[in-house]
A tleap script that builds the chain and sets N, CA, C and O, in Angstrom:
source leaprc.protein.ff14SB
mol = sequence {
  NMET ASN ILE ILE LEU GLY LYS ALA ASP THR
  GLU LYS LEU GLY ASP LYS TYR VAL ILE LEU
  GLU LEU ASP THR VAL THR ILE LYS SER SER
  ALA PRO ILE VAL ALA TYR CYS VAL VAL ASP
  ASN ILE PRO LEU GLU ASP PHE PRO LYS VAL
  GLU ILE TYR LYS LYS LEU HIE SER ASP LEU
  MET GLU HIE TYR ARG ASN LYS ARG TRP LEU
  TYR CYS GLU ASP ALA ILE ASN LEU LEU MET
  GLY PHE TRP ASN LYS GLU LEU ASP THR PHE
  TYR GLU SER LEU LEU LYS ARG VAL GLN ASP
  PHE LYS GLN ASN ALA PRO ASP GLU ASN TRP
  THR GLY VAL ILE ALA CLYS
}
set mol.1.N position { 108.274 83.223 105.163 }
set mol.1.CA position { 108.237 84.684 105.443 }
set mol.1.C position { 108.520 84.776 106.980 }
set mol.1.O position { 107.999 83.976 107.756 }
set mol.2.N position { 109.343 85.754 107.393 }
set mol.2.CA position { 109.622 86.045 108.593 }
set mol.2.C position { 109.088 87.503 109.045 }
set mol.2.O position { 109.002 88.357 108.163 }
set mol.3.N position { 108.770 87.795 110.206 }
set mol.3.CA position { 108.400 89.099 110.663 }
set mol.3.C position { 109.335 89.760 111.437 }
set mol.3.O position { 109.891 89.116 112.327 }
set mol.4.N position { 109.633 90.999 111.255 }
set mol.4.CA position { 110.596 91.769 112.025 }
set mol.4.C position { 109.771 92.989 112.465 }
set mol.4.O position { 109.030 93.615 111.708 }
set mol.5.N position { 109.978 93.272 113.806 }
set mol.5.CA position { 109.369 94.524 114.467 }
set mol.5.C position { 110.444 95.483 114.511 }
set mol.5.O position { 111.491 95.176 115.079 }
set mol.6.N position { 110.271 96.809 113.877 }
set mol.6.CA position { 111.095 97.843 114.091 }
set mol.6.C position { 112.058 97.988 112.835 }
set mol.6.O position { 112.323 96.978 112.184 }
set mol.7.N position { 112.538 99.111 112.514 }
set mol.7.CA position { 113.322 99.450 111.258 }
set mol.7.C position { 114.784 98.944 111.339 }
set mol.7.O position { 115.417 98.638 110.328 }
set mol.8.N position { 115.325 98.869 112.684 }
set mol.8.CA position { 116.746 98.678 112.746 }
set mol.8.C position { 117.233 97.317 112.090 }
set mol.8.O position { 118.249 97.328 111.396 }
set mol.9.N position { 116.578 96.240 112.284 }
set mol.9.CA position { 116.904 94.991 111.847 }
set mol.9.C position { 116.727 94.881 110.161 }
set mol.9.O position { 117.359 94.098 109.452 }
set mol.10.N position { 115.849 95.726 109.758 }
set mol.10.CA position { 115.627 95.755 108.228 }
set mol.10.C position { 116.781 96.273 107.491 }
set mol.10.O position { 117.094 95.765 106.415 }
set mol.11.N position { 117.473 97.308 108.026 }
set mol.11.CA position { 118.599 97.760 107.297 }
set mol.11.C position { 119.802 96.684 107.210 }
set mol.11.O position { 120.631 96.774 106.305 }
set mol.12.N position { 119.865 95.716 108.135 }
set mol.12.CA position { 120.871 94.775 108.103 }
set mol.12.C position { 120.682 93.758 106.992 }
set mol.12.O position { 121.607 93.230 106.374 }
set mol.13.N position { 119.314 93.527 106.794 }
set mol.13.CA position { 118.852 92.369 105.931 }
set mol.13.C position { 118.610 92.947 104.523 }
set mol.13.O position { 118.604 92.153 103.582 }
set mol.14.N position { 118.413 94.235 104.299 }
set mol.14.CA position { 117.910 94.816 103.032 }
set mol.14.C position { 118.604 94.503 101.825 }
set mol.14.O position { 117.985 94.452 100.762 }
set mol.15.N position { 119.999 94.260 101.898 }
set mol.15.CA position { 120.756 94.046 100.852 }
set mol.15.C position { 120.642 92.536 100.224 }
set mol.15.O position { 120.831 92.301 99.031 }
set mol.16.N position { 120.353 91.686 101.068 }
set mol.16.CA position { 120.232 90.308 100.823 }
set mol.16.C position { 118.822 89.732 100.590 }
set mol.16.O position { 118.620 88.756 99.868 }
set mol.17.N position { 117.920 90.363 101.209 }
set mol.17.CA position { 116.352 89.980 101.174 }
set mol.17.C position { 115.487 91.094 100.679 }
set mol.17.O position { 115.868 92.264 100.674 }
set mol.18.N position { 114.223 90.671 100.232 }
set mol.18.CA position { 113.277 91.600 100.041 }
set mol.18.C position { 112.459 91.774 101.401 }
set mol.18.O position { 111.901 90.859 102.007 }
set mol.19.N position { 112.494 93.168 101.779 }
set mol.19.CA position { 111.883 93.545 103.109 }
set mol.19.C position { 110.626 94.348 102.713 }
set mol.19.O position { 110.814 95.201 101.846 }
set mol.20.N position { 109.453 94.227 103.169 }
set mol.20.CA position { 108.315 94.794 102.937 }
set mol.20.C position { 107.579 95.202 104.317 }
set mol.20.O position { 107.446 94.453 105.285 }
set mol.21.N position { 107.141 96.503 104.220 }
set mol.21.CA position { 106.408 96.969 105.399 }
set mol.21.C position { 104.994 96.244 105.406 }
set mol.21.O position { 104.357 95.956 104.393 }
set mol.22.N position { 104.637 96.013 106.632 }
set mol.22.CA position { 103.304 95.506 106.936 }
set mol.22.C position { 102.551 96.432 107.650 }
set mol.22.O position { 102.433 97.567 107.189 }
set mol.23.N position { 101.995 96.114 108.755 }
set mol.23.CA position { 101.255 97.082 109.627 }
set mol.23.C position { 102.052 97.925 110.579 }
set mol.23.O position { 103.208 97.606 110.858 }
set mol.24.N position { 101.508 98.932 111.061 }
set mol.24.CA position { 102.108 99.663 112.205 }
set mol.24.C position { 101.235 99.464 113.366 }
set mol.24.O position { 100.046 99.769 113.282 }
set mol.25.N position { 101.763 98.942 114.519 }
set mol.25.CA position { 100.966 98.407 115.686 }
set mol.25.C position { 101.419 99.248 116.899 }
set mol.25.O position { 102.495 99.845 116.913 }
set mol.26.N position { 100.582 99.257 117.861 }
set mol.26.CA position { 100.969 99.537 119.337 }
set mol.26.C position { 100.573 98.381 120.059 }
set mol.26.O position { 99.469 97.860 119.901 }
set mol.27.N position { 101.509 97.926 120.914 }
set mol.27.CA position { 101.260 96.913 121.855 }
set mol.27.C position { 101.031 97.499 123.231 }
set mol.27.O position { 101.937 98.151 123.749 }
set mol.28.N position { 99.847 97.304 123.878 }
set mol.28.CA position { 99.448 97.864 125.013 }
set mol.28.C position { 99.589 99.451 124.869 }
set mol.28.O position { 98.892 100.042 124.044 }
set mol.29.N position { 100.422 100.076 125.614 }
set mol.29.CA position { 100.505 101.452 125.474 }
set mol.29.C position { 101.870 102.006 124.812 }
set mol.29.O position { 102.264 103.167 124.921 }
set mol.30.N position { 102.559 100.911 124.065 }
set mol.30.CA position { 103.894 101.338 123.459 }
set mol.30.C position { 103.607 102.429 122.322 }
set mol.30.O position { 102.488 102.746 121.917 }
set mol.31.N position { 104.729 102.896 121.922 }
set mol.31.CA position { 104.888 103.784 120.845 }
set mol.31.C position { 104.623 102.924 119.540 }
set mol.31.O position { 104.962 101.741 119.578 }
set mol.32.N position { 104.066 103.409 118.436 }
set mol.32.CA position { 103.837 102.677 117.256 }
set mol.32.C position { 105.167 102.091 116.750 }
set mol.32.O position { 106.216 102.731 116.667 }
set mol.33.N position { 104.983 100.682 116.393 }
set mol.33.CA position { 106.115 99.937 115.978 }
set mol.33.C position { 105.684 99.310 114.445 }
set mol.33.O position { 104.619 98.723 114.253 }
set mol.34.N position { 106.527 99.505 113.586 }
set mol.34.CA position { 106.292 99.099 112.212 }
set mol.34.C position { 106.641 97.572 112.155 }
set mol.34.O position { 107.656 97.155 112.712 }
set mol.35.N position { 105.841 96.795 111.516 }
set mol.35.CA position { 106.170 95.396 111.341 }
set mol.35.C position { 106.481 95.342 109.878 }
set mol.35.O position { 105.867 95.969 109.015 }
set mol.36.N position { 107.567 94.473 109.663 }
set mol.36.CA position { 108.107 94.303 108.226 }
set mol.36.C position { 107.976 92.621 108.017 }
set mol.36.O position { 107.773 91.849 108.954 }
set mol.37.N position { 108.117 92.255 106.745 }
set mol.37.CA position { 108.348 90.905 106.605 }
set mol.37.C position { 109.579 90.680 105.691 }
set mol.37.O position { 109.871 91.512 104.832 }
set mol.38.N position { 110.231 89.655 105.865 }
set mol.38.CA position { 111.332 89.244 105.017 }
set mol.38.C position { 110.906 88.128 104.150 }
set mol.38.O position { 110.587 87.021 104.584 }
set mol.39.N position { 110.916 88.486 102.834 }
set mol.39.CA position { 110.440 87.353 101.896 }
set mol.39.C position { 111.841 86.793 101.255 }
set mol.39.O position { 112.674 87.458 100.640 }
set mol.40.N position { 111.875 85.550 101.527 }
set mol.40.CA position { 113.201 84.872 101.221 }
set mol.40.C position { 112.895 83.742 100.189 }
set mol.40.O position { 113.846 83.037 99.853 }
set mol.41.N position { 111.762 83.517 99.696 }
set mol.41.CA position { 111.477 82.415 98.725 }
set mol.41.C position { 110.764 82.942 97.457 }
set mol.41.O position { 109.564 82.764 97.251 }
set mol.42.N position { 111.576 83.588 96.644 }
set mol.42.CA position { 110.944 84.137 95.403 }
set mol.42.C position { 111.258 83.280 94.231 }
set mol.42.O position { 112.438 83.035 93.980 }
set mol.43.N position { 110.347 82.827 93.528 }
set mol.43.CA position { 110.565 81.912 92.417 }
set mol.43.C position { 111.451 82.709 91.327 }
set mol.43.O position { 111.255 83.899 91.083 }
set mol.44.N position { 112.316 82.030 90.778 }
set mol.44.CA position { 113.379 82.608 89.808 }
set mol.44.C position { 112.570 83.464 88.639 }
set mol.44.O position { 112.937 84.573 88.251 }
set mol.45.N position { 111.531 82.830 88.199 }
set mol.45.CA position { 110.715 83.513 87.142 }
set mol.45.C position { 110.138 84.835 87.623 }
set mol.45.O position { 109.749 85.637 86.773 }
set mol.46.N position { 110.051 85.125 88.906 }
set mol.46.CA position { 109.367 86.374 89.395 }
set mol.46.C position { 110.565 87.360 89.540 }
set mol.46.O position { 110.261 88.550 89.622 }
set mol.47.N position { 111.761 87.060 89.578 }
set mol.47.CA position { 112.842 87.968 89.740 }
set mol.47.C position { 112.676 89.211 88.955 }
set mol.47.O position { 112.805 90.277 89.558 }
set mol.48.N position { 112.393 89.220 87.629 }
set mol.48.CA position { 112.374 90.440 86.742 }
set mol.48.C position { 111.097 91.361 87.244 }
set mol.48.O position { 111.028 92.530 86.867 }
set mol.49.N position { 110.247 90.882 87.970 }
set mol.49.CA position { 109.167 91.666 88.386 }
set mol.49.C position { 109.226 92.214 89.819 }
set mol.49.O position { 108.351 92.983 90.216 }
set mol.50.N position { 110.324 91.799 90.657 }
set mol.50.CA position { 110.326 92.094 91.944 }
set mol.50.C position { 110.355 93.549 92.311 }
set mol.50.O position { 109.702 93.983 93.260 }
set mol.51.N position { 111.158 94.338 91.511 }
set mol.51.CA position { 111.173 95.851 91.973 }
set mol.51.C position { 109.848 96.478 91.645 }
set mol.51.O position { 109.478 97.417 92.349 }
set mol.52.N position { 109.092 96.064 90.655 }
set mol.52.CA position { 107.694 96.567 90.309 }
set mol.52.C position { 106.911 96.194 91.415 }
set mol.52.O position { 106.128 97.035 91.858 }
set mol.53.N position { 106.985 94.994 91.986 }
set mol.53.CA position { 105.929 94.582 92.992 }
set mol.53.C position { 106.282 95.094 94.451 }
set mol.53.O position { 105.452 95.161 95.357 }
set mol.54.N position { 107.586 95.438 94.562 }
set mol.54.CA position { 108.049 96.116 95.886 }
set mol.54.C position { 107.457 97.561 95.868 }
set mol.54.O position { 107.011 98.078 96.892 }
set mol.55.N position { 107.472 98.175 94.678 }
set mol.55.CA position { 106.841 99.589 94.661 }
set mol.55.C position { 105.417 99.639 94.784 }
set mol.55.O position { 104.844 100.514 95.432 }
set mol.56.N position { 104.773 98.617 94.108 }
set mol.56.CA position { 103.331 98.454 94.254 }
set mol.56.C position { 102.955 98.217 95.741 }
set mol.56.O position { 102.038 98.849 96.265 }
set mol.57.N position { 103.684 97.297 96.401 }
set mol.57.CA position { 103.378 97.104 97.798 }
set mol.57.C position { 103.498 98.279 98.675 }
set mol.57.O position { 102.670 98.545 99.545 }
set mol.58.N position { 104.587 99.001 98.416 }
set mol.58.CA position { 104.906 100.206 99.119 }
set mol.58.C position { 103.850 101.319 99.061 }
set mol.58.O position { 103.441 101.980 100.015 }
set mol.59.N position { 103.450 101.416 97.664 }
set mol.59.CA position { 102.417 102.331 97.373 }
set mol.59.C position { 101.034 101.899 97.969 }
set mol.59.O position { 100.269 102.774 98.374 }
set mol.60.N position { 100.714 100.661 98.030 }
set mol.60.CA position { 99.590 100.185 98.733 }
set mol.60.C position { 99.649 100.595 100.224 }
set mol.60.O position { 98.609 101.032 100.718 }
set mol.61.N position { 100.669 100.507 100.929 }
set mol.61.CA position { 100.754 100.892 102.245 }
set mol.61.C position { 100.508 102.285 102.470 }
set mol.61.O position { 99.830 102.649 103.431 }
set mol.62.N position { 101.066 103.181 101.562 }
set mol.62.CA position { 100.854 104.595 101.673 }
set mol.62.C position { 99.398 104.897 101.306 }
set mol.62.O position { 98.794 105.674 102.045 }
set mol.63.N position { 98.797 104.400 100.305 }
set mol.63.CA position { 97.489 104.733 100.072 }
set mol.63.C position { 96.584 104.166 101.154 }
set mol.63.O position { 95.543 104.775 101.400 }
set mol.64.N position { 96.870 103.105 101.793 }
set mol.64.CA position { 96.017 102.589 102.860 }
set mol.64.C position { 96.069 103.683 104.087 }
set mol.64.O position { 95.013 104.022 104.622 }
set mol.65.N position { 97.154 104.150 104.458 }
set mol.65.CA position { 97.302 105.225 105.575 }
set mol.65.C position { 96.518 106.426 105.102 }
set mol.65.O position { 95.959 107.125 105.947 }
set mol.66.N position { 96.430 106.733 103.769 }
set mol.66.CA position { 95.690 107.860 103.352 }
set mol.66.C position { 94.316 107.676 102.953 }
set mol.66.O position { 93.738 108.551 102.308 }
set mol.67.N position { 93.720 106.540 103.311 }
set mol.67.CA position { 92.348 106.213 103.083 }
set mol.67.C position { 91.936 106.188 101.672 }
set mol.67.O position { 90.773 106.443 101.358 }
set mol.68.N position { 92.946 105.856 100.709 }
set mol.68.CA position { 92.441 105.653 99.342 }
set mol.68.C position { 92.110 104.204 99.022 }
set mol.68.O position { 92.892 103.430 98.471 }
set mol.69.N position { 90.874 103.910 99.421 }
set mol.69.CA position { 90.384 102.473 99.384 }
set mol.69.C position { 90.344 101.798 98.085 }
set mol.69.O position { 90.661 100.610 98.023 }
set mol.70.N position { 89.971 102.469 97.005 }
set mol.70.CA position { 89.919 101.880 95.632 }
set mol.70.C position { 91.283 101.488 95.128 }
set mol.70.O position { 91.459 100.434 94.516 }
set mol.71.N position { 92.241 102.341 95.390 }
set mol.71.CA position { 93.637 102.013 94.960 }
set mol.71.C position { 94.119 100.729 95.779 }
set mol.71.O position { 94.806 99.857 95.247 }
set mol.72.N position { 93.755 100.681 96.958 }
set mol.72.CA position { 94.153 99.562 97.885 }
set mol.72.C position { 93.570 98.337 97.316 }
set mol.72.O position { 94.294 97.356 97.141 }
set mol.73.N position { 92.291 98.313 97.008 }
set mol.73.CA position { 91.622 97.090 96.439 }
set mol.73.C position { 92.351 96.672 95.004 }
set mol.73.O position { 92.652 95.501 94.773 }
set mol.74.N position { 92.565 97.585 94.208 }
set mol.74.CA position { 93.299 97.266 92.986 }
set mol.74.C position { 94.606 96.666 93.096 }
set mol.74.O position { 94.958 95.675 92.456 }
set mol.75.N position { 95.405 97.374 94.032 }
set mol.75.CA position { 96.664 96.905 94.351 }
set mol.75.C position { 96.837 95.652 94.894 }
set mol.75.O position { 97.744 94.917 94.504 }
set mol.76.N position { 95.896 95.268 95.934 }
set mol.76.CA position { 95.791 94.052 96.490 }
set mol.76.C position { 95.535 92.957 95.556 }
set mol.76.O position { 96.164 91.903 95.652 }
set mol.77.N position { 94.531 93.173 94.541 }
set mol.77.CA position { 94.183 92.311 93.558 }
set mol.77.C position { 95.489 91.935 92.631 }
set mol.77.O position { 95.639 90.790 92.206 }
set mol.78.N position { 96.254 92.804 92.402 }
set mol.78.CA position { 97.500 92.559 91.646 }
set mol.78.C position { 98.485 91.889 92.401 }
set mol.78.O position { 99.197 91.026 91.886 }
set mol.79.N position { 98.580 92.228 93.603 }
set mol.79.CA position { 99.715 91.634 94.576 }
set mol.79.C position { 99.385 90.113 94.977 }
set mol.79.O position { 100.278 89.279 95.123 }
set mol.80.N position { 98.057 89.838 95.136 }
set mol.80.CA position { 97.669 88.335 95.353 }
set mol.80.C position { 98.349 87.377 94.540 }
set mol.80.O position { 98.220 87.368 93.316 }
set mol.81.N position { 99.152 86.475 95.240 }
set mol.81.CA position { 99.666 85.388 94.413 }
set mol.81.C position { 101.087 85.649 94.258 }
set mol.81.O position { 101.802 84.659 94.101 }
set mol.82.N position { 101.707 86.964 94.274 }
set mol.82.CA position { 102.982 87.289 93.983 }
set mol.82.C position { 103.753 86.905 95.409 }
set mol.82.O position { 103.088 86.556 96.384 }
set mol.83.N position { 105.055 86.986 95.452 }
set mol.83.CA position { 105.814 86.694 96.596 }
set mol.83.C position { 105.692 85.261 96.999 }
set mol.83.O position { 105.837 84.929 98.176 }
set mol.84.N position { 105.437 84.425 96.075 }
set mol.84.CA position { 105.284 83.003 96.235 }
set mol.84.C position { 104.069 82.656 97.141 }
set mol.84.O position { 104.044 81.613 97.794 }
set mol.85.N position { 103.022 83.604 97.156 }
set mol.85.CA position { 101.832 83.455 97.949 }
set mol.85.C position { 102.069 83.742 99.460 }
set mol.85.O position { 101.128 83.743 100.253 }
set mol.86.N position { 103.470 84.008 99.869 }
set mol.86.CA position { 103.667 84.202 101.270 }
set mol.86.C position { 102.892 85.390 101.878 }
set mol.86.O position { 102.667 85.409 103.089 }
set mol.87.N position { 102.523 86.280 101.146 }
set mol.87.CA position { 101.759 87.524 101.807 }
set mol.87.C position { 100.471 87.395 101.488 }
set mol.87.O position { 99.785 88.358 101.831 }
set mol.88.N position { 99.836 86.410 100.872 }
set mol.88.CA position { 98.339 86.311 100.566 }
set mol.88.C position { 97.479 86.494 101.821 }
set mol.88.O position { 96.467 87.193 101.775 }
set mol.89.N position { 97.889 85.843 102.997 }
set mol.89.CA position { 96.946 86.109 104.142 }
set mol.89.C position { 97.072 87.474 104.681 }
set mol.89.O position { 96.121 87.951 105.300 }
set mol.90.N position { 98.250 88.208 104.488 }
set mol.90.CA position { 98.189 89.597 104.949 }
set mol.90.C position { 97.301 90.465 103.958 }
set mol.90.O position { 96.523 91.311 104.398 }
set mol.91.N position { 97.446 90.229 102.661 }
set mol.91.CA position { 96.568 90.947 101.745 }
set mol.91.C position { 95.111 90.701 101.844 }
set mol.91.O position { 94.293 91.604 101.663 }
set mol.92.N position { 94.773 89.441 102.139 }
set mol.92.CA position { 93.373 89.048 102.478 }
set mol.92.C position { 92.945 89.837 103.639 }
set mol.92.O position { 91.862 90.416 103.555 }
set mol.93.N position { 93.622 89.939 104.678 }
set mol.93.CA position { 93.268 90.674 105.935 }
set mol.93.C position { 93.140 92.117 105.638 }
set mol.93.O position { 92.160 92.769 105.998 }
set mol.94.N position { 94.177 92.630 104.950 }
set mol.94.CA position { 94.066 94.113 104.585 }
set mol.94.C position { 92.909 94.409 103.766 }
set mol.94.O position { 92.270 95.441 103.971 }
set mol.95.N position { 92.552 93.508 102.763 }
set mol.95.CA position { 91.512 93.730 101.851 }
set mol.95.C position { 90.086 93.782 102.727 }
set mol.95.O position { 89.190 94.576 102.438 }
set mol.96.N position { 90.006 92.937 103.709 }
set mol.96.CA position { 88.845 93.027 104.531 }
set mol.96.C position { 88.788 94.268 105.357 }
set mol.96.O position { 87.708 94.833 105.529 }
set mol.97.N position { 89.859 94.708 105.859 }
set mol.97.CA position { 89.721 96.003 106.614 }
set mol.97.C position { 89.462 97.047 105.530 }
set mol.97.O position { 88.704 97.956 105.868 }
set mol.98.N position { 89.901 97.080 104.417 }
set mol.98.CA position { 89.578 98.116 103.439 }
set mol.98.C position { 88.222 98.230 103.048 }
set mol.98.O position { 87.646 99.311 102.921 }
set mol.99.N position { 87.646 96.988 102.834 }
set mol.99.CA position { 86.216 96.848 102.557 }
set mol.99.C position { 85.376 97.368 103.703 }
set mol.99.O position { 84.443 98.145 103.500 }
set mol.100.N position { 85.717 96.929 104.931 }
set mol.100.CA position { 85.053 97.535 106.135 }
set mol.100.C position { 85.061 98.982 106.091 }
set mol.100.O position { 84.028 99.636 106.240 }
set mol.101.N position { 86.365 99.574 105.861 }
set mol.101.CA position { 86.471 101.046 106.010 }
set mol.101.C position { 85.575 101.727 104.901 }
set mol.101.O position { 85.022 102.809 105.097 }
set mol.102.N position { 85.475 101.035 103.754 }
set mol.102.CA position { 84.650 101.625 102.688 }
set mol.102.C position { 83.096 101.735 103.191 }
set mol.102.O position { 82.395 102.685 102.844 }
set mol.103.N position { 82.661 100.790 103.953 }
set mol.103.CA position { 81.394 100.822 104.472 }
set mol.103.C position { 81.154 101.691 105.701 }
set mol.103.O position { 80.105 102.313 105.869 }
set mol.104.N position { 82.174 101.702 106.546 }
set mol.104.CA position { 82.193 102.385 107.813 }
set mol.104.C position { 83.496 103.158 107.995 }
set mol.104.O position { 84.430 102.678 108.639 }
set mol.105.N position { 83.549 104.396 107.404 }
set mol.105.CA position { 84.770 105.083 107.266 }
set mol.105.C position { 85.473 105.374 108.787 }
set mol.105.O position { 84.829 105.721 109.777 }
set mol.106.N position { 86.695 105.191 108.754 }
set mol.106.CA position { 87.376 105.436 110.185 }
set mol.106.C position { 87.315 107.027 110.356 }
set mol.106.O position { 87.191 107.763 109.377 }
set mol.107.N position { 87.407 107.486 111.609 }
set mol.107.CA position { 87.379 108.843 112.023 }
set mol.107.C position { 88.464 109.607 111.360 }
set mol.107.O position { 89.356 109.021 110.747 }
set mol.108.N position { 88.413 110.948 111.469 }
set mol.108.CA position { 89.304 111.798 110.694 }
set mol.108.C position { 90.797 111.739 111.414 }
set mol.108.O position { 91.781 112.140 110.793 }
set mol.109.N position { 90.891 111.284 112.582 }
set mol.109.CA position { 92.172 111.120 113.293 }
set mol.109.C position { 92.809 109.720 113.117 }
set mol.109.O position { 93.856 109.406 113.684 }
set mol.110.N position { 92.133 108.924 112.320 }
set mol.110.CA position { 92.669 107.542 112.126 }
set mol.110.C position { 94.108 107.651 111.297 }
set mol.110.O position { 94.248 108.456 110.376 }
set mol.111.N position { 95.036 106.851 111.680 }
set mol.111.CA position { 96.370 106.874 111.048 }
set mol.111.C position { 96.747 105.578 110.495 }
set mol.111.O position { 97.823 105.472 109.906 }
set mol.112.N position { 95.927 104.539 110.636 }
set mol.112.CA position { 96.305 103.219 110.118 }
set mol.112.C position { 96.978 102.389 111.154 }
set mol.112.O position { 97.290 101.240 110.842 }
set mol.113.N position { 97.244 102.840 112.371 }
set mol.113.CA position { 97.946 102.218 113.433 }
set mol.113.C position { 96.999 101.253 114.008 }
set mol.113.O position { 95.863 101.666 114.236 }
set mol.114.N position { 97.313 99.934 114.298 }
set mol.114.CA position { 96.559 98.863 114.840 }
set mol.114.C position { 97.018 98.704 116.401 }
set mol.114.O position { 98.176 98.470 116.748 }
set mol.115.N position { 95.964 98.865 117.232 }
set mol.115.CA position { 96.223 98.526 118.607 }
set mol.115.C position { 96.144 97.155 118.803 }
set mol.115.O position { 95.174 96.542 118.355 }
set mol.116.N position { 97.104 96.540 119.460 }
set mol.116.CA position { 97.225 95.058 119.855 }
set mol.116.C position { 97.062 94.993 121.358 }
set mol.116.O position { 97.118 93.909 121.938 }
savepdb mol mol.pdb
quit
């Protein structure tokens, strides 16, 4: 898996690779930048499910930004192990954040952007 910062490069690669949104980050005082991953090692037997899992991943990120924690937990449990396990560390990290937010809700202005 490779990481790309910003949307511009994703458009060039989107026809040949699976591109998935990860986190939105700010670095120091920068404007928010969306990080994406390029999944290029998908087992042949998973090909029939790729579009379904791309949608599930996309929905996960939308629900995360909208503080729908239960959906996030369920989606992460379904996504773990897919993508040839390349995103499992991301999903584990996201699950930990979700569980923390369930215990200590972020403030009302929270947008899901991570300051680095």
